[in-house]
C-alpha angles and dihedrals in degrees: 000000000000139000092277091055090047092056089049090053089050091052093049093046091047091053092051096043092046094049092048097045091048090071086067099043094257127131132203116228125224110293142190136190129225133175121237112181089187092072114120113278091243092052117086095178144346138180133244135190124292104037099298127145111203121199131186094213133022089231091070112139116257090236089061090054087051090053091054091047090058088055091051092050090050094045089231107205123230111266130211111255113238094029116113097216130179085218092061092046092052095043096048094039089052093050093046094046094051092046088049092052091050098037112030089191091058113128108233113219098181102050094167092049091048092051092049092053089050090054094046094046091048088056096045122000092195087066086081091072091047091051092050088052095040093129089060095057108123121233135204126189093252088063089075094057092042090056096045091049095053116104087215095070115109118239090238092056092042090054091049099046104032099069089047097044096108094047093047091052092047091051090050091052092048091050092050093048094048095039092240113168098174103125091215095058097081114075105250088351094150091059093045090051091049094054092043089056096046094048094054112130093241088077096052091103093061095032093116092053092044090053090050093051092044089054088070090060103035104015120241119348113250 
């Protein structure tokens, strides 16, 4: 498979992903695909700003390209390696879940994330659109306390957020006062948004199953 075939697979994947995401009011920006043989051996593909799918080999499956296109559509933020973030689980689970819907043969890497998305979408299909626009979820300082007070918060997340609570709240206030919408401005804002989304009351009917699934990622909730 050569560069021309790679472009063809990108175009096909773009068409499928665009059509699927349009159901939830989400668009896919213009994209391109490039090869980088220096990618880590365990990485088939990744995405880079702006709108670029990067593959290690031209033989990469079309479903993997689709996975990266979902990240581009969401505007998935760069995450700190070594941190076990809910944001990572939701973003990777979403990309895997959509790719699996479009390509049944897709090899899911984040099984826990994919299962979590399945549970959430079954409870409220419109949550797909909110997941795709997760970076736009508005925050207020009280969100931090609400998250820290819930018994559904995993110990790992509590240990991560609690020492930073004051700083997170200050950055939320500063963002509101200055009208800043950049999702990277708020300290650990991506993780606060992820928990605010997951703790929404529309998921109360599946909370027990959500907690069970999350236990596979974080360990038991506190």
